[in-house]
C-alpha positions in Angstrom: 17.4 51.2 -0.8 14.0 51.7 0.6 10.8 49.9 -0.7 9.5 52.9 -2.7 12.8 53.3 -4.5 13.1 49.6 -5.2 9.5 49.4 -6.5 9.9 52.5 -8.7 13.1 51.2 -10.2 11.3 47.9 -11.0 8.5 49.9 -12.7 6.0 49.1 -10.0 3.5 51.6 -8.6 3.8 50.9 -4.8 1.0 50.9 -2.3 2.5 51.1 1.2 0.9 50.1 4.5 2.3 51.4 7.8 3.4 49.0 10.5 0.2 49.4 12.4 -1.8 48.8 9.2 -3.7 52.0 9.9 -3.3 54.2 6.8 -2.1 53.0 3.5 -0.4 55.5 1.3 -0.7 55.7 -2.5 1.4 58.1 -4.4 2.3 59.7 -1.1 -1.3 60.4 -0.1 -2.9 58.6 2.8 -6.1 56.7 2.1 -8.5 55.1 4.5 -9.2 51.9 2.7 -6.5 50.1 0.8 -9.0 48.0 -1.2 -10.7 51.1 -2.5 -7.5 51.8 -4.4 -7.2 48.2 -5.6 -10.7 48.1 -7.0 -10.5 51.5 -8.7 -7.2 50.8 -10.5 -7.5 48.6 -13.5 -3.8 47.8 -14.0 -3.1 46.0 -10.7 -2.0 42.4 -11.4 -0.5 41.3 -8.1 -0.8 42.1 -4.4 2.0 41.0 -2.1 1.0 40.8 1.5 2.8 39.9 4.7 1.1 37.8 7.5 2.3 39.0 10.9 0.8 42.4 12.0 -0.7 42.8 8.5 -3.4 40.1 8.0 -2.8 38.4 11.3 -3.5 40.7 14.2 -1.3 39.8 17.1 -3.3 42.0 19.5 -6.6 40.1 18.9 -4.8 36.8 18.0 -7.0 36.5 15.0 -7.0 37.2 11.3 -8.2 40.6 9.9 -11.2 39.0 8.2 -12.0 42.2 6.4 -8.6 42.1 4.7 -9.0 38.4 4.0 -12.3 39.0 2.3 -10.8 41.9 0.3 -8.0 39.7 -0.9 -10.5 37.1 -2.0 -12.5 39.7 -3.9 -9.2 40.8 -5.5 -8.6 37.2 -6.6 -12.1 37.1 -8.1 -11.2 40.2 -10.1 -8.2 38.4 -11.5 -5.5 39.9 -9.3 -2.9 37.4 -8.1 -2.3 37.2 -4.4 1.1 36.5 -3.0 1.9 36.0 0.7 5.4 37.0 1.5 6.6 36.1 5.0 9.6 35.2 7.1 7.6 32.2 8.3 8.4 28.7 7.0 5.6 26.8 5.2 4.9 24.6 8.2 4.3 27.6 10.3 1.7 28.9 7.9 0.0 25.6 8.1 0.1 25.8 11.9 -1.6 29.1 12.0 -4.3 27.8 9.6 -4.0 30.6 7.0 -5.0 28.2 4.2 -8.4 27.8 5.8 -9.2 31.4 4.9 -7.4 32.0 1.6 -5.5 30.1 -1.1 -2.7 32.4 -2.3 -1.5 32.2 -5.9 2.1 32.6 -4.7 3.8 32.0 -1.4 7.2 33.4 -0.5 8.4 31.7 2.7 11.5 31.9 4.9 12.3 35.5 3.6 12.6 34.2 0.1 14.4 30.9 0.6 11.4 29.0 -0.8 8.9 30.2 -3.3 5.7 28.4 -4.3 3.4 29.2 -7.2 0.0 27.4 -7.1 1.5 25.3 -4.3 4.4 24.0 -6.5 7.9 24.8 -5.4 9.5 27.0 -8.1 12.6 28.3 -6.2 14.6 27.3 -3.2 17.8 28.6 -1.7 19.5 25.9 0.2 22.5 25.9 2.5 25.1 23.2 1.7 24.9 20.2 4.1 28.5 20.6 5.3 27.7 24.2 6.4 24.5 23.1 8.2 26.4 20.3 10.0 29.0 22.9 11.3 26.2 25.2 12.4 24.3 22.4 14.2 27.5 21.2 15.9 28.3 24.7 17.2 24.8 25.3 18.3 24.6 22.1 20.3 28.0 22.8 21.8 26.9 26.3 23.0 23.4 25.2 24.0 21.7 27.2 21.3 18.5 26.4 19.5 18.5 25.9 15.7 15.4 25.5 13.6 16.0 24.0 10.1 13.5 24.6 7.3 13.2 22.7 4.1 10.6 23.9 1.5 7.7 22.2 3.5 9.4 20.8 6.5 11.0 22.1 9.7 12.5 20.8 12.9 14.8 21.9 15.7 18.2 20.3 16.3 18.9 21.3 19.8 17.0 20.8 23.1 14.0 23.1 23.6 14.4 26.0 25.9 11.7 28.1 27.7 12.6 31.3 25.8 12.3 29.6 22.5 9.0 28.1 23.5 7.8 31.6 24.4 8.9 32.9 21.0 6.8 30.4 19.2 3.8 31.4 21.4 4.2 35.1 20.3 3.7 34.0 16.7 0.9 31.6 17.6 3.0 28.8 16.3 3.6 25.2 17.3 7.1 24.1 18.3 8.6 21.9 15.6 9.7 18.4 16.4 13.2 17.7 17.7 15.5 15.6 15.6 19.1 15.3 14.6 20.2 16.8 11.3 19.8 14.2 8.6 21.9 15.8 5.9 19.0 16.7 3.7 18.9 20.2 2.0 17.6 23.0 4.2 
């Protein structure tokens, strides 16, 4: 099911932004400024925004400060701001997003951890026995595994150059190395 169909079924009026963040679409019509729509519509209660290639420009290696300011103005208008990302919480700290905006809601790790007003309200954990098996196989095959708890993360196998390069692409710091301690992730 595509995003528009899912939003429509949920009773939500979707505003879509293309991958290059160039031309938002509203009701199938391209518009030049997403925030013009937001400030003209009175019934918007929530904006959900991704980080990478949306408010964090990987070409300039900087935040799109105009978008950050627009999100702050939306918050002042009473609109809740939710950041939804594949990144874990610690990665968001590493890229210093919270210096620029304090979201009302934060969905991390593709939905595995959800925070509202920085309080954990949902987590989807993998059972420790499954994590142990994954870690054992990863080490055996010289693979890297990153484990993420709601606000923690670490790698359980030795660092490799390709993995280090991947973290650089996302302007992220490499998590610390440690053995799996049996805690929920």
